[in-house]
N, C-alpha and C positions, 0 to 999 in steps of 0.2 A: 167487138175489143179492141184494145188499144195496145200499142206498142210503147217502146219508152220514149220518155221527155227529155229534153236537154237542151243545150244552148251553147253559145259560142262559137267560134270560128276555129278552124284547124290549127291555127298558129297558137291559139291562147289555152289549149289544152283544155275542151270541153267534153261533155258527157251526157247522159241520159238519164231520163228518170225512171223511178221503178215500173216493170212492167203489169200491166193488168191480165196477161195470160195466164194460163195454168201454170203454178210453181210444182207440179209433179204431184205424187202420190200420197194421200193422206199421212202415213207414216213418216215421209220425208219432208212434209210441211211442219208436223209435230216436231221433229228433230231439229229443225233450222229455228223455229220459234223457241225451245228450249235453250239452244245455243246463244239465242239473240238475248234471252233474258239473263242467263247466267254470266256472259262474257263483260256486261259491264260492271257487275260486282266486284272483280278482279281487277279493273284497269280504273286509275284516276279520271275524274271526271270535271276538274277544276282546270284555272289559269288559262282560259279563252274567254275574250269578251264577246257575247253575242248581243247583237242588238236586232230589234225586231220591228217592222213597221207594217202598219195594217192597211188593207185595202178598202177603200170606202164600200163598194159594191158586195153585199155579202154573197157566198158562194162564188167569187170570180174563179177559183180553182186554177193559181197561176201555176205553169208549166216550165216552159224554156226560158231561160235567160242569157242575156250576153252583154258585153262592154260595148256600148255603141260608138260611133265614131265623132259624136258631140261631147264625149266626155261623161253620158249618163248611163244608166243601166236600162236595158230594154227587154219586156218580157211579155209572153202571151199570156192570157187569161181564157181558159178553156170554159168556164162557166157562163151560165146566162144565154148558151146557144140553142135552147129550146125554142126561142121566137125568132131563129135563125140569123142572130148576130152576135159574134163573139167580139172579145177586145185584143188590143196592143197596147202597153202599158209603157211610160217611160218615168223614172225616178231618179233623182240627182243622188250623188253620193253621201249627201247630208239625211236621205231618206225623206225628201220632199216629193211627191207625186204630182207630177206637172201636166200629165196628159194620159188620156185614155181615149186609143182611137178605134172606133167600130170597124168591125171586119165583117162584112157579109157571108154568111156561109149557110149551107143546107141546115135547116132545121131539124132537129132531132128530140123528142119528147124525154130522151132518156138522162137522167140529171148525170152530172160530171161525178158524182159520189158512185155510181152503179158502177160494179166491177166489169159489165160488157160496155162500158160508154167508149164510143170512139170520138176521139178527141176532133174537134173542128180545127184547132190549131196545134202545132207542137214546138217543135225546135225553131230557133231563130239565132241567125248570126250576121254579124257586119260584113257586106259583101265589098269586093275591090271598088267598087263605084261609089262608096259611102253612102249606100243604102241599106235598108235591113232586108234580109230575105228569109222566109219563112215556110213551115211546110203545112200543108191543109190536108191531113190524112182521110178525113170524111170526103171531101171532095176531090181528092186525087189530083191535088195541085201544087205548085210551088208560088207562094206571093211574096211580092216586093213592095216595102212602104219606104218614102222618102222620110228625113227626120223632120219634116213638116207636118207629117200625118197623110200625105197624099198616095193612094195607091195606085201603082204604073207596073202593069195595065190594071185596070180597076176589078177584072174579074181573074187576075191571076193567070198561070200558065199551065193548061192540063196537060198531063203524063200520057205519054202514047201507050202505055200498058193500062186497060181498065183495071179497077180496084187495088192497084200496087201497094196503096196506104204507105206514102211517104212519111217519115218518122225523123229522122235525125239529118241535119244539114251543116256543112262545114266549107271553108275555102281551101281549096285544094293547093298543091304547090305549083300548077299551071295557071293559078288564078282564076279559075272557072269554081264554080259552086258544085259540091258534090253531094249525094243524098242517098239515104238508105230505102229500100222499097221493101218493108216486111213481108208483104204477102204476094209479092212477086218476084222473091227471091232476087234480087238486083240491085245494083248502085246505079244510080243516075247521075248525070251532067248536064248542067245548064251554063250557058254563057250568060253574060250582064245584058246580053241583047235578047236574051229566051233562048228558044230551041231545045228543050228538053230531050236527052237520049237515053236510052235503056242499056245497059249491059248486064247480061246474066252472071250470077256468081257460080252457080254450079253448087251453092250450100244452100241452108234452110235459114229462114229468118235473120235476115241481116239487121243489125239493130242500130248500133253506131258507129261513126266514120271520124277519122281525123288524119291529119297528115304526121307520117313519121320521120324520124330524123335522117332516115335514106332518101326522102323526097317521094316516096310512094305512098298511097293512101293504105290504111289500115283498117279495118271494121269488124266488130264482135257480130256471131252470128248465134244468135239467143236460142234459137230451136235446134241449130246443128251443134253446139258446144264446141266451138272453135274460133279461132282467130285466123282472117285472112289477110293477104296482101295483093294489092292491085295497082298496076302502073296505071298512069295518067292516059294511056290509050284504051283503058279497059280490059286489059287482059289480068286475070287471076292468076298470080305467079305461084303462090303457095297458101296451104292452108295447114295451120296446126292445132291439132286437138286438145283439148282441155279436159277437166275431170267430167264425166258423164253426168247430164243431168243438171250441171252447175248454173246453166242461163246467162252466159257472159253478157253484159249491156253496155255499161259506158265504158269510153275508152278516152284515153288522155297521153299525150307524150309526156315524159317525166325522166328523172335522172336513171340513165342505164336503159332506156329504151321506152315502149309502151307498157301502161298500165292499165289494169281493167277491173270492172267489179264482176262477182260471180253471184248473183242475188238469190240464187236458190240454194247455194250451199254456204251461205255467209264467209266467204272470201274476198281477198284481193289477189290479183294474180299480175304478173310482169312477164314481158316477153321481149326480147332481144331482136334485133333487125333479122338475125341470123336464125331465129326460131327457138330460142332456148327459153323453156317457160320455167316459172316457179310460182307456186301458189301457197298464198299465205293465210290459214284459215283463223278465226276468232273474232270477225266482225260481228256487230249487232247484227239484227235482222234486217235482211232486205237491203243490202249495198246497192246502191246504183249508180248515182253520178259521181264523177271523180275529176280533181285538178289540183295542181301543183300548187301549193302555197309559197309565199315568200320566205318561208324558212327551208325549201328546199326538200322539204316533206310532201305526201300527198293526201290531200283532205277528201273525203269522201260522205254523201249523204247516205243514213242509214234509214230508209222510208219507214220500215216498220217498227224501228227500235226507238222512233222521233228522237235521233241524236245525229250529231254529226262527227264522222269518226277522223283520225289521224294514223297514218301509217308512215314510218321513216323509210328513207330509200334503201336501207339495208332489211326490210321487211317485218320490222317490230311494229306492232300495232300498239300505240301508247295512250290513248285517250278515246273517249265515248263523251260528247259535249251533250248535255240534254236539252232539248228546247222548253219553253216555259210552259207552254200549254200540251196537255196529252194529245195524241191523236193528230198531230199537225201535219205529218207525213212530209219531211223535208224531200224535195225530189230532184231538182237540178243545180249545179253549181258551178260558178265561173269566177275568174278574176276579174277584179272591178279595175276601172282607171285609178283609184286610190290605192290600189297593192292588197285591198283586203278581198277576202271571198265572199261572194254574195249568191243567195240561195232562194230560191221558191219554196214556200210550205203550201203543197196543194190542197190539204184539208184545212188549213188553219188559216188561209185567206191572208197571209202576209207575205211579205220580202224581207229575208234575214240577211246580216251581215256578221261575219265573224273575223276578229282580228288574229292574223298570225304573226308570230316575232321574224324579223327579217333575219334572214342567215349571216351570221356573224364571219366578216370578210377580214381577216387578219391583215393588216397593213403591210404591204411589202417590206420584206427586212433590208434595213439599212446597211449600205456598206461599212466593213469593218473601218472602225478608226484606227488609223496606222499611226502609233506615237514614235516619233523619231527619237532615236536615244540623244540625249543632250550631247553636245561635243565637249569633251574634257577640256578644260582649259589647258593649256601647254603648261608644263610645270618646268620652270627652268632651274638649272643647277648654278647657284650663285658661284662664279668664278672668284677667283684669289684677287683682288684688285688693292688690299692694303698698302699704303706707302706709296700707291700711283698717283697721279696727278688728277683731277675731277676729269679732264678730258679724255686722259688715256681709261681711266676707269669706265666712263660711260661707252667708250667702242667696245670695249670688253663684254661689258653688260647687254649691249644690242647683239654682238656676236652669238650670246647665250640665250637669246629671246627673251631676256628679263625686263620687266617693268621696273622702274626706279624712281627714285625720290632724292634727289641730292640737299643735303642740309649743311649749309656752310661752303667756303672756299679753300681751293688750297690743294691738300694732300689729303686720301682717304686715310682716315685713322681706325674706321671700323664700318661694318655691313651689318645690317638684320635683316634676315638670318645671315648666319656665319657663313664663309667660303665653304662650298662642298655641300652645303643643304640644298634640297629641292623645295620650291614652293611654286603657288600660283598667285601670290599676292605681290606686292610691289616691294622691290628690295630697297630698304631705307639706307642711304649711303651718308656718312657722316664724314666731313670734311672739316681741315682746319689749315690756317695757313703754317707753312715751314718755319720754326724758329730760326734766327740769325746765329752762328757761333760768337760766342763772348769773348772779345780781343785782350791781350795782356797789358798790364799799366808799363808806362816808360820806366817808372822806377826798378820793377821787375825783371826787365828787359837789361837794364843796365847792371844789375846785381848778377845776372846770369853770366854776363860777359866777363865781369871781373873773375868769376870764378874760372 
């Protein structure tokens, strides 16, 4: 049997594909299927653009996927391993398959469509050394491949515990690679120089692993129905139970903590770093991988429902986006170099891309515009200047802070406005020369003397 498939690095919110182990009792499976059929009828299924890119080799069974260090998508191809060769593919963000590199694995006649199929390759992630690291569950190894397609070392790194079945792999907060060991109930660590180490978890069936916002490792326990926390020295510090029989699988960092899928009960869960768990039911059947989109919502594959779902950071499941071909089984999902979400279609033999709307970031508020009150022009009170000489009138007008304009010469005969009025305008001063007194005639003077 095979564990979860997944992809990506611990920094990029990566996750696990659906499990091929038992999903519980027949009544439980029936209930999950019924919920998966009814929920899509109640929710919108439009408003997201999905592109699908076919792989050339029939039955490739793509599983894990991650954003590579070269700006392309890298993914594992689990099919075709009956002859002892699996593949790792590389695809550009325009959907062009540029390479498929052969990976030698132990041959197994069981096809990848068989429920008991054990994957030759599983999850893949970009390491801190710029190479791609991947798990080999069937051969119990960790592999490394350069972007040029060189396997280094050629045979991979054998794990210390036989039959541990490594599944998920991610970059930890310490710069090392951490992986789950589904059947050994352990978490493994390997440096970029090799030397894998096993740490027992004390739980059952560790499935997927990622780095939490607290700088610790967080992982799902598919068989133990719990979410656990481990420090980078390999000590499990906490274990938080979730709904019995829920089968937590994929886990990713997102708004408010860690988000995870519950594939058996068709639900999405969230756990804070303090251990508070919230569970949101209503997904399609078989949610498995989960990753954060550009819109700050969580997007997840619904393997048995053939859809990609969306849940808001407040726990509202808003959409189930169907794939074009029935039974494609969307598996792993990761954020691509182009900002879109990329996913594998395990049985559809395709790589899918779904565009998510970027979260709207309001521009920072502009500082308030301070409108300075207009200074009132000084209002002068027109002084009494009538009859004064122009020179004296000017002095009085200046003292009263009045602007003025003089028309004429001599003495002031009028002002506009009149004296005593207030104004902001110029005072118009009208002046005229003073008239001389008219003298008496000599005859009149003589007459006055005679009298």
